[in-house]
N, C-alpha and C positions, 0 to 999 in steps of 0.2 A: 359473604352471600353474593356480592357483586361479581366476584370471580366465578363462582358456581354458575351464575346466570350466563356469563360470557362463554364459558366452556359448553354449556348446553346449547347456546345459540350457534356456536361453531358447528356442532353436530347437526343442528337443524338446517343450517345453510348448506352443509355438505349433501344432505338428502335432497335439497332443492337442486343442487348442481347435477346430481345423478338423474333426476327427472328431466331436467332441461337437456342434458347431453344425450339422454336416451331418445328424446323426441327428435333432436337434430339428426342423430345418426339414422333413425328410422326413416325420416323424411328423405335424406340423401340416398338411402338404400332403395326406397321406392322409385326415386327419380332415375337411379342407375338401371333399373329394370327396363326403362324406356330408352334412355340416352346411351346406355352401355350394356346392351342386351347380352352380349357375350362376355361381359366382364365379371365372370364368376370369381376369379382370383382377387379382384379388387373388393368384391363384396365379402369375401372371406377375411381379407385384411381389416375391413371395417368392423366386422364382428369381433375379431381378435383384439383390436385396439380398444373397442368399447369395453370388453372384458378386462383389459389391462387398466383402463381408467377406473372401473368399478373396484378393482383390487387396490389401487392407490388410495381411493377415498375410504375404502373399508379399513385399511391399515391406519390411516390418519384418525378415523373415528375411534379405532381401538386404542390408540395412544391417548386421545382426549378422555375416553371413558376410564382408562387406567388412572389418569390424573384425578378425575372426579372421585374415583373410589379411594384414592390414597392421598387426597389433598391435605389431610391432617399431618402427613409426614413431610410435606414440603416446607422448608425453612428459608430457602434462598429465593426471595421474591424477585430480585434483580435478574437472576439467571432464568427464572420461570418466564418473565416477560420477554426476555431475549429469545428464548426457545419458541414461544408462541408467535412472536414476530417473524421468526425464520420460517415457521410452519405456514404462516399466512402467505408469505412471499412464495414459498414453494408451491402452495395450493394454487396460487394465481398462475405461476409458470406452467404447472401441470395442466390446468384447465385450458389455457391458451394453446398449448401444444396439441392436445387431442382435438381441440376445435379447429386448429389449422389443418389437420388431416382432412377434415370435411371440406374446407375451403379449397385445398389443393385438388381434391377429387372433383368438386363442382367445376372448378376452372378447367380441368382437363376435359370434362364432358362437354362444356359449352364451347371450348376451343377445338373440340374434336381431336385432342392429342392424348388418346387413351393409352398410349404406350409409356407415358411418363409416370414415374413413381409418385404415389400419393402420400408417401411418408416423408415429411420434411426432416432436415437435420435437427437433432436434439442436442443443445449445448449444455444441458444440465442432467443430473441424475434424479429420478423420481424417488419418492419415499421408499418404494419397493427395491430400488437399486442401491440405496445408500443407508446403511444402518445408523448413521450419525444421529438422525433425529430421534429414532427409537431409543438409542443409547442415552442421549441427553435427557429425555423425558424420564426414563427409568432411573437415571442418576439422581434426579431431583428428590426421589423418595428414599435414597440410601441413608444409612446411618452406621454407627460403629458395630451394631449387631450383624450387619451384612458382611463387614470385614471379618468378624469372628467366625461367621458361618463359612466363608471362603477358605479360611486358614484353619479350620477346626481339626484337621488331621495332622497339623504341624505341631510337634511337641514343644518347639521353641517359642510358639506364640504366647503361651501362658507366661513364660519368663519375660518376654519382651513387653508385655502389657504394663509391667511395673517399671519399665525403663523409658516410657514415652512421655514427651511433653507435647500437648496439643495447643495449637494457636488458633484463635478465632479469626479466620481469614477474611470474614466479612467486615471486620472493624480494624484489621491491621494486616498489612502486606508482609507475610512472613516468608515469602519465597526465598530470600537470601539465606534463611536459617534452616529450611527444611533439609533433612538428610538423615542418614544413619552413620553414627560416629563410633567406630570401634575404639575403645580405650586401650592404648598400647603402652606398656611400660617402656620408659625412655632407655633404660639400661639393658634389659633382657630382650626387648622387642616382642614380648609375649602379650597376647590379648588378655586383658583383665576384666573387661566389662563392655557393655554396648549401651549407647544412648541413641534415642530416636526422637526427631522433632518433625511433626506433621501437622497439617491443618485440620480443623474440625470438619467432619464430613457433612457437606451440604449439597453437593452436586457430583457429577461424574468426574470432573477435573480434580476435585479434592480427594475423592475416593481413589483415583488412580495414583495420586501421590502417596497415599497411605499404602496401597498395594505395592508400589515400587520400593518404598523405604523399608517396609516390614519384610519384604522379600530379601533385601540386603541383610537385615538382621537375622533372618532365618538361615541364610547361607553362611553367615559369620559365626553364629552361635556354636557350632560344633568345634570351633577353634579356640574357644575360651580356655585359657590355660596352656595354649601352645602358639606356634607361629602362624600368622595368616598368609596362606599361599597367594601368589599373584595370579588370580583367575579373572575371567571376564564377567565380573558380577553385574556390570551395567547392562550387558546384553541379555542376561538371564532375567533381570528385573523388568526390562522393557517387554520381553516376551510374556511375562506374567501379566502385564497390563492388558495385552491383547487377549490372553487367556481369560482374564476376568470379564472383558467385554463380551466374549463368546458365552461365558457362563451366565452373565446377566441376561442376555437376550433369550437364552434357552429356558430360563425360569418362567418367562412370559409366553413364549411361543410353543413350548412343548405341550 
């Protein structure tokens, strides 16, 4: 219940930020009508940047609301707290950046240097420019069923499910053991079986390991009973990690 209240409070604070930023932008806009009468382009920039700020806050609230709705699916509290801390820091940077635009414009007007740009250098990517935050939040609600859904059209997946060992990565660091291991006969060099070791799915990182290793298994499966060709399996599996992240975001944003 404490976490629910915290998430609701974040949404409330974001609404206050919108109100505060809107007031500040409106005030500077009015001042510009006197101090920068011919500054139509600067006023257009103000409106565009305020809309951009709205969009950032809107997406952050969408993420928080998604968490609230799916909180029962979240099992990795450690990663959840890390993601919320990252979001809080990003929110602070975002607010300061858009507020700095106002300061730059005000300084230009009072110094009568109206030709200078009012947009400061931005050293970070906002939540709209970086899918990382959305991906990590969505990742917190993933489970084995999502892996099955992603690979539902792969005939090999049903076979591979009986060949997998799952390690609880929250209580044991299984990174050295994760992998897809084709069983190859020492004499004939023929693939006889496949073994997979992956972490329990509790966040995006653990899901991507599952995506990666199961993709190896799917690619090796057709060669059971024959020789395994020397192909770039690793590159294909990494591409599937990116494909999954695109698929994941599309489920929420479509």
